[in-house]
C-alpha positions as CSV (number, residue, x, y, z in Angstrom):
1,M,1.8,15.0,13.1
2,L,1.5,13.9,9.6
3,A,-0.1,16.0,6.8
4,P,-3.9,15.8,6.4
5,V,-3.4,14.5,2.8
6,D,-1.1,11.7,4.1
7,N,-3.7,10.7,6.7
8,I,-6.5,10.6,4.1
9,L,-4.4,8.4,1.8
10,R,-3.6,6.1,4.8
11,I,-7.3,5.7,5.5
12,I,-8.2,5.0,1.9
13,N,-5.3,2.6,1.6
14,F,-6.4,0.9,4.8
15,L,-9.8,0.2,3.3
16,F,-8.1,-1.2,0.1
17,L,-5.8,-3.4,2.2
18,V,-8.6,-4.7,4.3
19,I,-10.6,-5.7,1.2
20,S,-7.4,-7.3,-0.2
21,I,-6.8,-9.2,2.9
22,G,-10.4,-10.5,2.9
23,L,-10.1,-11.6,-0.7
24,I,-6.7,-13.3,-0.2
25,S,-7.9,-15.0,3.0
26,S,-10.8,-16.4,1.0
27,L,-8.3,-17.7,-1.6
28,L,-6.2,-19.3,1.1
29,N,-9.2,-20.8,2.8
30,T,-10.5,-22.5,-0.3
31,Q,-7.3,-23.7,-1.9
32,D,-6.2,-27.2,-2.5
33,G,-2.5,-27.6,-1.8
34,N,-0.2,-24.7,-1.3
35,S,0.3,-21.6,-3.5
36,S,3.4,-19.5,-2.7
37,R,1.9,-16.7,-4.8
38,I,-1.1,-16.4,-2.6
39,N,1.0,-16.7,0.5
40,Y,3.3,-13.9,-0.7
41,C,0.2,-11.7,-1.4
42,M,-1.0,-12.3,2.2
43,F,2.5,-11.3,3.5
44,A,2.5,-8.1,1.4
45,V,-0.9,-7.0,2.6
46,A,-0.3,-7.8,6.3
47,Y,3.1,-6.0,6.1
48,A,1.4,-3.0,4.5
49,I,-1.3,-2.8,7.2
50,V,1.2,-2.9,10.0
51,T,3.8,-0.5,8.5
52,D,1.3,1.9,6.9
53,S,-1.8,2.0,9.0
54,L,-0.6,1.2,12.5
55,Y,2.7,3.0,12.1
56,G,0.8,6.0,10.7
57,V,-1.4,6.2,13.8
58,F,1.7,6.1,16.0
59,A,3.5,8.7,13.8
60,N,0.5,11.1,14.4
61,F,1.0,11.0,18.1
62,F,4.8,10.6,18.5
63,E,6.7,13.2,16.5
64,P,10.0,11.3,16.3
65,L,8.3,8.5,14.4
66,A,7.3,11.0,11.6
67,W,10.8,11.4,10.3
68,P,10.7,11.7,6.5
69,L,13.4,9.1,6.0
70,I,11.5,6.5,8.0
71,L,8.2,7.3,6.2
72,F,10.0,7.2,2.8
73,S,11.6,3.8,3.6
74,L,8.3,2.3,4.7
75,D,6.3,3.8,1.8
76,F,8.9,2.6,-0.7
77,L,9.0,-0.9,0.7
78,N,5.2,-1.1,0.7
79,F,5.1,0.1,-2.9
80,V,7.6,-2.6,-3.9
81,F,5.8,-5.3,-2.0
82,T,2.3,-4.5,-3.2
83,F,3.4,-4.0,-6.8
84,T,5.2,-7.4,-6.7
85,A,2.2,-9.1,-5.0
86,G,-0.2,-7.7,-7.6
87,T,2.1,-8.7,-10.5
88,V,2.7,-12.2,-9.1
89,L,-1.0,-12.8,-8.7
90,A,-1.8,-11.3,-12.1
91,V,0.8,-13.5,-13.8
92,G,-0.5,-16.5,-12.0
93,I,-4.1,-16.0,-13.1
94,R,-3.3,-14.9,-16.6
95,A,-6.4,-12.7,-16.7
96,H,-8.8,-14.8,-18.7
97,S,-12.6,-14.9,-18.6
98,C,-13.9,-16.6,-15.5
99,R,-16.6,-18.3,-17.6
100,N,-14.0,-20.3,-19.6
101,Q,-14.0,-23.7,-17.9
102,T,-10.9,-24.9,-19.7
103,Y,-8.9,-21.9,-18.3
104,L,-10.3,-22.4,-14.8
105,D,-9.4,-26.1,-14.7
106,N,-5.8,-25.6,-15.9
107,N,-5.0,-22.7,-13.6
108,S,-3.3,-23.4,-10.3
109,I,-4.8,-20.4,-8.6
110,T,-8.4,-20.6,-9.8
111,Q,-8.4,-24.4,-9.3
112,G,-11.5,-24.9,-11.5
113,S,-13.7,-22.3,-9.5
114,G,-15.2,-19.3,-11.1
115,N,-15.6,-17.7,-7.6
116,R,-11.8,-18.1,-7.0
117,C,-11.2,-16.6,-10.4
118,R,-13.2,-13.5,-9.6
119,E,-11.7,-13.2,-6.1
120,S,-8.2,-13.3,-7.5
121,Q,-8.9,-10.8,-10.2
122,A,-10.4,-8.4,-7.5
123,A,-7.4,-9.0,-5.3
124,V,-5.1,-8.0,-8.1
125,A,-7.1,-4.8,-8.7
126,F,-7.0,-3.8,-5.0
127,L,-3.3,-4.6,-4.7
128,Y,-2.7,-2.3,-7.7
129,F,-4.9,0.5,-6.1
130,S,-2.8,0.2,-2.9
131,C,0.4,0.2,-5.0
132,A,-0.7,3.5,-6.6
133,I,-1.4,5.1,-3.3
134,F,2.0,3.9,-2.0
135,L,3.7,5.5,-5.0
136,A,1.9,8.8,-4.3
137,K,2.9,8.6,-0.6
138,T,6.5,7.8,-1.6
139,L,6.7,10.9,-3.8
140,M,5.2,12.9,-0.9
141,S,7.9,11.5,1.4
142,V,10.6,12.5,-1.1
143,F,9.2,16.1,-1.3
144,N,9.1,16.1,2.5
145,M,12.7,15.0,2.7
146,I,13.7,17.7,0.3
147,S,12.0,20.4,2.2
148,N,12.6,19.3,5.8
149,G,15.7,17.1,5.6
150,A,15.9,13.4,6.3
151,F,15.3,13.8,10.0
152,G,13.2,17.0,10.0
153,S,10.0,17.1,12.0
154,G,6.6,18.2,10.8
155,S,4.9,17.8,7.5
156,F,5.6,19.3,4.1
157,S,2.2,21.1,3.9
158,K,2.3,22.4,7.5
159,R,5.6,24.1,7.0
160,R,4.6,25.6,3.7
161,R,1.3,26.9,5.2
162,T,3.0,28.7,8.1
163,G,5.6,30.3,5.8
164,Q,8.6,28.5,7.3
165,V,10.1,27.7,3.9
166,G,12.7,30.0,2.4
167,V,13.7,33.4,3.6
168,P,11.9,34.8,6.7
169,T,9.6,37.7,6.3
170,I,10.1,41.0,8.2
171,S,7.4,40.0,10.8
172,Q,9.3,36.8,11.6
173,V,12.6,38.7,12.2
């Protein structure tokens, strides 16, 4: 079973990812033509939901899935993908005012729509929120690997609470 902090971060991140997928779906639904930037953002969010939220549920019930090495790898990949998606979309929209019609008309992502401009700016914000959570979870996974080993079972906080870290006490002998 994963640490309670890890599960809380997964739930918060799931909410951010669902909001992001809704915003990006709206951008995909209203676009003229094809934007590889928006398509990549959708891939990153869908990958993050599958590998973070769904895998996290399974890792809570099946102990072999909660290996620190696997969790670190998935958290690091999710960090990289969401950071890249947020950066790609931010560079694409160039973060101008959504009231500037000249900017809206000349941007391939906003496509002349103030609503698309606001949706894309919100998507960037939520992608970066998810990125920050994935960074925190990656660091937690590193600490977990240091304390338990790459294939250790159990969470970092659970072992520390039960006193299984370090030299055993006299009552444990």
